[in-house]
ZAVEXLO-149516 format. One record per residue (C-alpha): residue in one letter; x, y negated, z. Coordinates in Angstrom, 3 decimals, decimal comma, always signed. Layout:
BEGIN
REC  A  X  Y  Z
...
END
This chain:
BEGIN
REC  M  -23,239  +3,478  +24,635
REC  A  -25,714  +6,309  +23,812
REC  P  -28,478  +5,679  +21,363
REC  V  -31,853  +4,818  +22,784
REC  A  -34,976  +6,303  +21,746
REC  P  -37,869  +4,227  +20,318
REC  T  -40,606  +3,473  +23,030
REC  G  -42,948  +6,468  +23,359
REC  W  -40,617  +8,901  +21,554
REC  P  -38,033  +10,023  +24,133
REC  W  -37,625  +13,463  +22,588
REC  A  -38,255  +12,601  +18,777
REC  T  -36,171  +14,370  +16,289
REC  V  -33,803  +11,806  +14,651
REC  A  -30,759  +12,272  +12,289
REC  N  -29,693  +15,662  +11,204
REC  G  -32,270  +17,339  +13,476
REC  L  -30,677  +15,859  +16,656
REC  T  -32,797  +14,667  +19,375
REC  Y  -32,088  +11,460  +21,444
REC  A  -31,630  +13,582  +24,550
REC  Y  -29,064  +15,804  +22,741
REC  M  -27,439  +12,704  +21,377
REC  R  -27,353  +11,215  +24,933
REC  L  -26,130  +14,357  +26,535
REC  H  -23,149  +14,809  +23,982
REC  N  -22,638  +11,108  +23,121
REC  V  -23,223  +11,706  +19,498
REC  R  -23,632  +8,357  +17,695
REC  V  -25,455  +8,118  +14,237
REC  N  -24,518  +5,443  +11,871
REC  Q  -27,262  +4,475  +9,020
REC  V  -26,144  +1,505  +7,159
REC  D  -27,343  +2,707  +3,413
REC  G  -28,596  +6,053  +2,568
REC  P  -28,987  +8,935  +4,965
REC  A  -27,768  +8,846  +8,393
REC  M  -24,216  +10,354  +9,076
REC  R  -23,057  +11,905  +12,287
REC  T  -19,914  +9,947  +13,457
REC  D  -18,851  +13,177  +15,314
REC  E  -18,460  +14,846  +11,812
REC  L  -16,019  +12,104  +10,663
REC  P  -12,345  +12,634  +11,266
REC  G  -10,650  +10,335  +13,656
REC  A  -8,757  +7,411  +12,273
REC  D  -5,616  +8,914  +13,874
REC  E  -6,076  +12,028  +11,773
REC  C  -6,058  +10,326  +8,307
REC  T  -2,448  +10,438  +6,842
REC  C  -3,591  +8,148  +4,030
REC  L  -4,747  +5,495  +6,426
REC  A  -1,715  +5,691  +8,683
REC  V  +0,557  +5,292  +5,730
REC  R  -1,471  +2,313  +4,150
REC  Q  -1,509  +0,576  +7,465
REC  A  +2,102  +0,839  +8,071
REC  A  +2,837  -0,114  +4,515
REC  R  +0,713  -3,325  +4,766
REC  H  +2,221  -4,110  +8,284
REC  I  +5,723  -3,723  +6,840
REC  T  +4,838  -5,676  +3,660
REC  Q  +3,580  -8,653  +5,660
REC  F  +6,806  -8,645  +7,604
REC  Y  +8,871  -8,639  +4,486
REC  D  +6,744  -11,329  +2,802
REC  Q  +7,474  -13,622  +5,758
REC  H  +11,160  -13,201  +5,080
REC  L  +10,821  -13,562  +1,324
REC  A  +8,493  -16,375  +1,329
REC  P  +11,334  -19,107  +1,674
REC  A  +12,638  -17,940  -1,877
REC  G  +9,003  -17,982  -3,291
REC  L  +8,611  -14,212  -3,684
REC  R  +6,464  -11,552  -2,163
REC  T  +7,548  -8,037  -1,502
REC  T  +6,329  -6,553  -4,941
REC  Q  +8,059  -9,389  -7,005
REC  F  +11,186  -8,758  -5,153
REC  S  +11,004  -5,051  -5,834
REC  I  +10,176  -5,791  -9,696
REC  L  +13,119  -8,175  -9,915
REC  A  +15,550  -5,714  -7,946
REC  K  +14,640  -2,589  -9,896
REC  L  +15,157  -4,562  -13,070
REC  R  +18,434  -5,891  -11,687
REC  R  +19,716  -2,260  -10,990
REC  L  +18,516  -0,345  -13,881
REC  G  +18,432  -3,130  -16,599
REC  P  +15,793  -4,068  -19,122
REC  M  +13,008  -1,427  -19,441
REC  T  +9,496  -1,117  -20,672
REC  I  +6,459  -1,750  -18,356
REC  N  +5,630  +2,153  -18,463
REC  A  +9,160  +3,012  -17,370
REC  L  +9,291  +0,310  -14,708
REC  A  +5,783  +1,419  -13,517
REC  D  +7,114  +4,923  -13,173
REC  E  +10,498  +3,767  -11,364
REC  L  +8,095  +1,661  -8,922
REC  V  +5,584  +4,572  -8,564
REC  M  +3,056  +1,895  -9,543
REC  D  +0,094  +1,935  -11,798
REC  R  +0,757  +0,207  -14,971
REC  T  -2,161  -2,052  -14,820
REC  T  -1,111  -3,230  -11,307
REC  L  +2,248  -3,780  -12,539
REC  G  +1,118  -5,923  -15,405
REC  R  -0,790  -8,102  -13,044
REC  N  +2,167  -8,420  -10,896
REC  I  +4,577  -9,459  -13,725
REC  L  +2,393  -12,179  -15,080
REC  P  +3,402  -14,828  -12,511
REC  L  +7,064  -13,773  -12,724
REC  I  +6,918  -14,154  -16,622
REC  R  +4,965  -17,638  -16,009
REC  E  +7,810  -18,800  -13,748
REC  G  +10,408  -17,869  -16,339
REC  L  +11,934  -15,147  -13,920
REC  L  +11,230  -12,408  -16,382
REC  G  +11,158  -12,269  -20,206
REC  A  +9,087  -9,768  -22,238
REC  A  +10,326  -8,966  -25,821
REC  P  +9,816  -6,245  -28,214
REC  K  +12,127  -3,430  -27,488
REC  R  +15,388  -3,213  -29,889
REC  T  +14,705  +0,442  -30,676
REC  D  +10,939  +0,555  -30,976
REC  R  +9,387  -2,904  -31,746
REC  R  +5,873  -1,592  -30,692
REC  S  +6,642  -1,776  -27,070
REC  K  +7,720  -4,664  -24,969
REC  E  +10,631  -4,644  -22,883
REC  L  +11,082  -6,395  -19,474
REC  R  +14,117  -8,378  -18,680
REC  L  +15,470  -10,670  -16,058
REC  T  +16,042  -14,011  -16,988
REC  K  +18,875  -16,259  -15,496
REC  A  +16,409  -17,949  -13,362
REC  G  +15,115  -14,498  -12,118
REC  I  +18,697  -13,417  -11,227
REC  E  +19,022  -16,665  -9,141
REC  R  +15,782  -16,241  -7,444
REC  L  +16,601  -12,596  -6,597
REC  D  +19,939  -13,573  -5,375
REC  D  +18,203  -16,237  -3,074
REC  A  +15,650  -13,755  -1,806
REC  C  +18,293  -11,124  -0,977
REC  K  +19,118  -13,355  +2,122
REC  G  +15,526  -13,004  +3,465
REC  W  +15,497  -9,190  +2,492
REC  R  +18,561  -8,568  +4,477
REC  Q  +17,042  -10,385  +7,308
REC  A  +14,215  -8,434  +7,123
REC  Q  +16,043  -5,065  +7,026
REC  T  +18,125  -6,148  +9,969
REC  R  +15,164  -7,174  +12,164
REC  F  +13,142  -4,018  +11,276
REC  A  +16,062  -1,790  +12,282
REC  T  +16,688  -3,606  +15,462
REC  L  +12,959  -3,477  +16,282
REC  F  +12,397  +0,187  +15,066
REC  G  +15,749  +1,610  +15,937
REC  E  +18,571  +2,124  +13,308
REC  E  +18,304  +5,895  +13,305
REC  R  +14,659  +6,080  +13,191
REC  T  +14,843  +3,566  +10,229
REC  V  +17,306  +5,641  +8,284
REC  G  +15,047  +8,605  +8,847
REC  L  +11,834  +6,848  +7,953
REC  R  +13,171  +5,980  +4,736
REC  A  +14,518  +9,410  +3,972
REC  L  +11,082  +10,892  +4,849
REC  L  +9,226  +8,227  +2,559
REC  H  +11,648  +9,007  -0,246
REC  E  +10,797  +12,772  +0,258
REC  V  +7,060  +11,946  +0,203
REC  S  +7,392  +9,869  -2,893
REC  G  +9,162  +12,747  -4,760
REC  T  +6,506  +15,421  -3,653
REC  E  +3,986  +16,350  -6,421
REC  L  +0,696  +15,500  -4,781
REC  S  -1,706  +15,809  -7,982
REC  A  -5,015  +16,831  -7,035
REC  P  -6,358  +20,069  -8,482
REC  L  -8,663  +19,679  -11,501
END
């Protein structure tokens, strides 16, 4: 719906020098919530933003996997932490954050419930007592083993719905993206 001019001002100049007549003719909308008006025709379309598309897909897939992991009492992030420690063995929080491509403070928030539940242990590192090393406990290994059934179901169901070949290609592409240096220039 095109904007409507205030009564008595049909050709008044509005946001960014545009008139209501121009805005009606070209179907330009102007948003002014807080601060100066912004022409919405200058914003990129939602379908043009790579970050938005990846984040939406990640949330969608995470919710799907969370449903399959829920019977084991784990969320996707927690499953990933336990699985990475199972594969690679004990490691520091910094090393685990690097492996998971996760911010250290975010990882710290995610491991606290796992430590409270006795699924992870944190102890000073043997070679450097100043840094803590995370280890899977026996209970953590058991919970991970329980969760693997739900994870396998999610993997199979996703591949069935999305297509086996596309699923393999998607994983390869995402691993490639994760390995790409994307640091912003200073």
